[in-house]
C-alpha positions as CSV (number, residue, x, y, z in Angstrom):
1,M,118.4,180.2,205.6
2,A,117.9,180.0,201.8
3,Y,119.5,176.5,201.9
4,L,117.0,175.3,204.5
5,F,113.9,177.1,203.3
6,I,111.0,174.9,202.2
7,P,108.6,176.7,199.8
8,S,104.9,176.0,199.5
9,L,103.6,174.4,196.3
10,S,102.1,177.8,195.3
11,M,105.5,179.5,195.4
12,D,107.9,179.9,192.5
13,G,110.5,178.2,194.6
14,A,108.6,174.9,194.5
15,L,108.4,175.0,190.8
16,R,112.2,175.3,190.6
17,Y,112.7,172.2,192.7
18,S,110.4,170.5,190.2
19,L,112.4,171.8,187.3
20,Y,115.7,170.7,188.9
21,E,114.4,167.2,189.2
22,S,113.1,167.2,185.6
23,F,116.4,168.5,184.3
24,K,118.3,165.6,185.7
25,Y,116.8,163.4,182.9
26,Y,117.0,165.9,180.1
27,T,119.6,165.5,177.4
28,I,121.4,168.7,176.2
29,D,119.3,168.8,173.1
30,Q,116.0,168.3,175.0
31,F,117.0,171.2,177.3
32,L,118.1,173.5,174.5
33,Y,115.3,172.9,172.0
34,G,112.5,171.8,174.4
35,Y,113.0,174.5,177.0
36,L,115.8,177.0,176.8
37,F,115.2,178.3,173.3
38,H,111.6,179.2,174.3
39,R,112.8,181.7,176.8
40,A,114.6,185.0,176.3
41,D,115.8,185.1,180.0
42,F,117.6,181.7,180.2
43,L,120.6,182.1,182.5
44,F,118.9,181.1,185.8
45,Y,117.5,178.0,184.2
46,L,120.8,177.2,182.6
47,L,122.3,177.2,186.1
48,I,119.6,174.9,187.4
49,F,120.3,172.5,184.5
50,L,124.0,172.5,185.0
51,F,123.7,171.9,188.8
52,A,121.2,169.1,188.0
53,K,123.4,167.4,185.5
54,V,126.6,167.7,187.6
55,G,124.7,166.3,190.6
56,I,125.1,169.4,192.9
57,K,122.1,169.9,195.2
58,F,119.7,172.6,194.2
59,Q,119.9,174.0,197.7
60,I,123.5,174.8,197.1
61,L,122.6,177.0,194.1
62,L,119.9,178.8,196.2
63,F,122.5,179.3,199.0
64,L,125.1,180.8,196.6
65,I,122.6,183.1,194.9
66,A,121.1,184.3,198.2
67,T,124.7,184.9,199.5
68,F,125.5,187.0,196.4
69,N,122.3,189.0,196.7
70,T,122.9,189.8,200.4
71,W,126.5,190.6,199.7
72,V,125.5,193.2,197.1
73,S,123.4,195.1,199.6
74,F,126.2,195.2,202.2
75,F,128.9,195.9,199.6
76,L,127.1,199.1,198.7
77,F,126.6,199.8,202.4
78,Y,130.3,199.5,202.9
79,K,131.2,201.7,200.0
80,I,128.9,204.4,201.3
81,L,130.4,204.3,204.8
82,K,134.1,203.4,204.2
83,N,135.4,207.0,204.8
84,R,133.2,207.8,207.8
85,L,134.0,207.4,211.5
86,L,130.9,206.2,213.3
87,N,130.1,205.2,216.9
88,N,128.5,201.9,217.5
89,K,125.0,203.2,218.0
90,T,125.0,205.0,214.7
91,Y,126.5,202.1,212.9
92,I,123.8,199.7,214.2
93,R,121.1,202.2,213.1
94,F,122.6,202.3,209.6
95,F,123.0,198.6,209.5
96,L,119.3,198.1,210.5
97,L,118.3,200.5,207.7
98,V,120.0,198.4,205.1
99,F,119.2,195.0,206.6
100,L,115.5,195.7,206.8
101,T,115.4,196.5,203.1
102,I,116.0,192.8,202.4
103,S,112.9,190.9,201.5
104,F,112.6,187.3,202.7
105,Q,110.0,186.7,200.0
106,F,112.4,187.8,197.3
107,L,115.4,186.1,198.9
108,F,113.8,182.7,199.3
109,S,111.1,182.5,196.6
110,G,111.6,185.4,194.1
111,V,115.2,184.3,193.7
112,R,115.5,185.0,189.9
113,N,114.0,188.5,190.3
114,L,116.3,189.4,193.1
115,F,119.3,187.9,191.4
116,A,118.7,190.2,188.4
117,F,118.1,193.2,190.7
118,S,121.5,192.7,192.3
119,F,123.2,193.2,188.9
120,I,121.1,196.3,188.3
121,L,122.4,197.8,191.5
122,L,126.0,196.9,190.8
123,G,125.7,198.4,187.3
124,L,124.2,201.7,188.6
125,Y,127.0,201.8,191.2
126,Q,129.6,201.5,188.4
127,I,128.0,204.3,186.4
128,L,127.3,206.8,189.1
129,Y,130.2,206.3,191.5
130,L,133.0,205.0,189.2
131,N,132.1,206.6,185.9
132,K,132.3,203.3,184.1
133,F,130.1,202.4,181.2
134,F,131.1,199.1,179.5
135,V,130.8,196.9,182.6
136,P,127.4,198.4,183.6
137,Y,125.9,197.7,180.1
138,L,127.4,194.2,180.3
139,L,125.7,193.7,183.7
140,L,122.4,195.0,182.2
141,V,122.6,192.4,179.4
142,L,123.4,189.7,181.9
143,C,120.5,190.6,184.3
144,T,118.1,190.8,181.3
145,F,119.1,187.2,180.5
146,I,118.2,186.3,184.1
147,H,114.9,188.1,184.2
148,F,113.5,189.9,181.1
149,S,111.7,192.6,183.1
150,M,115.2,194.2,183.7
151,I,114.9,195.6,180.2
152,A,112.9,198.4,181.8
153,Y,116.2,199.7,183.3
154,L,117.7,200.3,179.8
155,P,116.6,204.0,179.8
156,V,117.8,204.3,183.4
157,F,121.3,203.2,182.4
158,L,121.3,205.3,179.2
159,L,120.3,208.5,181.0
160,A,122.2,207.9,184.3
161,K,125.0,210.4,183.5
162,K,123.8,212.2,180.4
163,L,120.5,213.6,181.8
164,N,120.6,217.0,183.4
165,Y,119.5,216.8,187.1
166,R,116.8,219.4,186.6
167,I,115.3,217.4,183.6
168,L,115.5,214.2,185.7
169,V,113.5,216.0,188.4
170,I,110.9,217.1,185.9
171,I,110.6,213.6,184.5
172,F,110.1,212.2,188.0
173,F,107.3,214.6,189.0
174,S,105.7,214.4,185.5
175,L,105.4,210.6,185.9
176,L,104.2,211.1,189.5
177,L,101.5,213.5,188.4
178,T,100.5,211.3,185.5
179,S,100.1,208.3,187.8
180,A,97.8,210.4,190.0
181,I,95.4,211.6,187.3
182,M,95.4,209.0,184.5
183,P,92.4,206.5,184.6
184,K,93.5,203.0,185.6
185,D,91.2,201.3,183.0
186,F,92.7,203.3,180.2
187,V,96.3,202.2,181.1
188,Q,95.2,198.6,181.5
189,K,93.8,198.5,178.0
190,L,97.1,199.6,176.6
191,F,98.7,196.4,177.9
192,T,95.8,194.0,177.3
193,N,96.6,193.4,173.7
194,V,100.4,193.4,173.9
195,E,101.9,190.2,172.5
196,T,105.6,189.3,172.7
197,G,105.5,186.1,170.6
198,Y,106.5,184.1,173.7
199,E,103.6,182.2,175.3
200,T,105.3,182.4,178.7
201,Y,105.6,186.2,178.6
202,D,102.1,186.8,177.1
203,S,100.5,184.9,180.0
204,K,102.6,186.9,182.5
205,I,101.5,190.2,180.9
206,Q,97.9,189.1,181.2
207,A,98.5,188.1,184.8
208,Y,100.3,191.3,185.8
209,S,98.1,193.7,183.8
210,S,95.5,193.8,186.6
211,T,95.2,197.3,188.2
212,T,93.8,196.0,191.4
213,L,95.4,194.5,194.5
214,R,92.5,192.2,195.1
215,N,92.0,188.6,193.9
216,E,89.9,185.7,195.1
217,K,92.3,185.0,198.0
218,T,92.8,188.5,199.2
219,T,91.3,189.4,202.6
220,D,90.9,192.9,204.0
221,A,93.7,192.2,206.4
222,T,96.0,191.2,203.6
223,L,95.1,194.3,201.6
224,L,95.8,196.5,204.6
225,A,99.1,194.8,205.2
226,K,100.2,195.3,201.5
227,Q,99.3,199.0,201.7
228,L,101.2,199.5,205.0
229,M,104.3,197.9,203.4
230,K,104.2,200.6,200.7
231,L,104.0,203.5,203.2
232,W,107.8,203.9,203.1
233,W,107.4,204.8,199.4
234,I,105.0,207.7,200.2
235,F,107.3,209.0,203.0
236,A,110.3,208.6,200.7
237,I,108.7,210.9,198.1
238,V,107.9,213.4,200.9
239,Y,111.6,213.3,202.0
240,I,112.8,213.7,198.4
241,V,110.5,216.7,197.7
242,L,111.7,218.4,200.9
243,N,115.4,218.0,200.0
244,I,115.6,217.5,196.3
245,K,116.8,221.1,195.5
246,S,119.4,221.5,198.2
247,R,120.8,218.0,197.8
248,K,121.2,217.9,194.0
249,R,124.9,217.1,194.2
250,L,124.4,213.8,196.0
251,I,124.7,210.8,193.8
252,E,122.0,208.9,195.7
253,Y,119.4,211.4,194.8
254,R,120.1,210.9,191.1
255,A,120.1,207.2,191.7
256,F,116.7,207.3,193.5
257,L,115.1,209.4,190.8
258,L,116.5,207.0,188.1
259,L,115.3,203.9,189.8
260,S,111.9,205.5,190.3
261,I,111.2,205.6,186.6
262,P,110.2,201.9,186.1
263,V,108.1,202.1,189.4
264,L,106.2,205.2,188.2
265,F,105.8,203.9,184.7
266,F,104.1,200.7,186.0
267,I,102.5,202.3,189.1
268,F,99.0,201.2,188.0
269,F,100.0,197.5,188.0
270,P,100.8,196.5,191.6
271,G,102.2,193.2,190.6
272,I,104.9,194.9,188.5
273,S,105.5,198.1,190.3
274,G,105.9,196.3,193.6
275,R,108.8,194.4,192.2
276,Y,110.5,197.5,190.9
277,L,110.2,199.0,194.4
278,Y,112.7,196.5,195.8
279,P,116.0,198.0,194.6
280,L,114.6,201.5,195.2
281,R,114.2,200.6,198.9
282,L,117.8,199.9,199.3
283,M,118.9,203.0,197.4
284,F,116.7,205.1,199.6
285,A,118.3,203.6,202.7
286,L,121.7,204.5,201.3
287,L,120.5,208.0,200.5
288,L,119.4,208.5,204.1
289,I,122.7,207.2,205.3
290,N,124.8,209.4,203.0
291,D,122.6,212.4,203.7
292,S,123.2,212.1,207.4
293,A,126.9,213.1,206.9
294,T,125.8,216.8,206.3
295,K,122.2,216.8,207.5
296,N,120.5,215.8,210.8
297,N,117.9,213.3,209.6
298,I,118.0,210.9,212.6
299,I,114.2,211.2,213.0
300,W,113.7,210.1,209.4
301,Q,116.1,207.2,209.9
302,Y,114.1,205.9,212.9
303,L,110.9,206.4,210.9
304,F,112.2,204.3,208.0
305,I,113.5,201.6,210.2
306,V,109.9,201.1,211.4
307,L,108.5,201.4,207.9
308,F,111.0,199.0,206.4
309,A,110.4,196.5,209.2
310,L,106.8,196.1,208.2
311,S,107.8,194.0,205.2
312,P,109.8,191.3,206.9
313,L,107.3,191.2,209.7
314,Y,104.5,190.6,207.3
315,E,106.4,188.0,205.4
316,V,107.4,186.0,208.5
317,F,104.3,186.2,210.6
318,W,101.5,186.5,208.0
319,L,102.7,185.4,204.5
320,M,105.1,182.5,205.3
321,P,104.8,181.5,209.0
322,E,104.4,177.8,208.3
323,N,107.3,177.9,205.9
324,F,109.6,179.4,208.6
325,V,108.4,177.0,211.3
326,Q,108.8,173.9,209.1
327,S,112.1,175.1,207.6
328,Y,114.0,176.2,210.7
329,F,112.4,175.0,213.9
330,R,113.3,171.3,213.4
331,F,115.3,169.1,215.6
332,D,117.5,167.8,212.7
333,N,118.8,171.4,212.2
334,I,120.6,171.3,215.5
335,T,124.0,170.3,214.0
336,L,125.9,171.5,211.0
337,F,126.3,167.9,209.9
338,H,122.6,167.3,209.7
339,I,122.0,170.6,207.9
340,L,124.6,169.8,205.2
341,E,123.4,166.3,204.6
342,K,119.8,167.4,204.2
343,T,118.5,167.3,200.6
344,Y,115.0,168.6,199.7
345,T,113.0,167.4,196.7
346,Y,109.7,168.5,195.2
347,R,107.9,166.0,197.5
348,D,109.1,168.0,200.5
349,M,107.3,171.1,199.5
350,L,104.6,172.4,201.8
351,P,100.9,172.2,200.6
């Protein structure tokens, strides 16, 4: 699906097709000094440049990254379940919980962000489940070079094993309480004058420093849909509050609290906190699954299947319906041969 997806011109995916075509004509010096050295997070763009110079279709790169991102989710799913005997009905329910945490918008358009998040999840798995430290920090450096926003997970990795569980709970609820009482305007002013020295990142800080969900294109229906998609987060907090004391030995609770830190720190900025919610959604699904081994939480599982389903339904039927129709419901997609020979360029992007 990532291979065949046609982005709209307004999506990040369209810009990357444009970059791929431009990079074909770059010399190594032009790429290094004219583009790469102006970015701290360069790895994804380096991959685009290498694929462009070698002559491998950009769609192949998108396919490989999407495959890796999806594999990470189900690798963690497998690790959680490998020692449990389940009937088919239970397995399908667990599978749906994990599958519905996957965002089509991230998978097909926010590729770089999701690519970096995958390494964050693998790193946290290495720390919490395998008690390893060198590889996780290597993965953190790697994903920061993919997307600079991953630097927010540095304290998460540093505190993952060292922080007492009770202190971690206090930090979680302190941030939660602060986010509820602190004025939005005050928080926004703290970020307004931040300068990184990189024009690209300074413009992004200004763009994401808004504390409102509305812009000139936002309708009431869109705003309602965005709020509904975050309902899972509210119910997840309720579930955590109800079980946090009795379940303190479960690794997934610690992981959830740790991954919540960037979300709560940037909670006033929907554009930022919404992104950090993505890996948290998968971790909560895994938490529910592992919790079910010793606790009857089947009603919660069905509730979160419904809540998680709101996101892909919104993306497919409201946010990107034309993209899905134009990408997948085409006669020339009927055979594998036609699919493999298909090559998209920037001119094929949807208006």
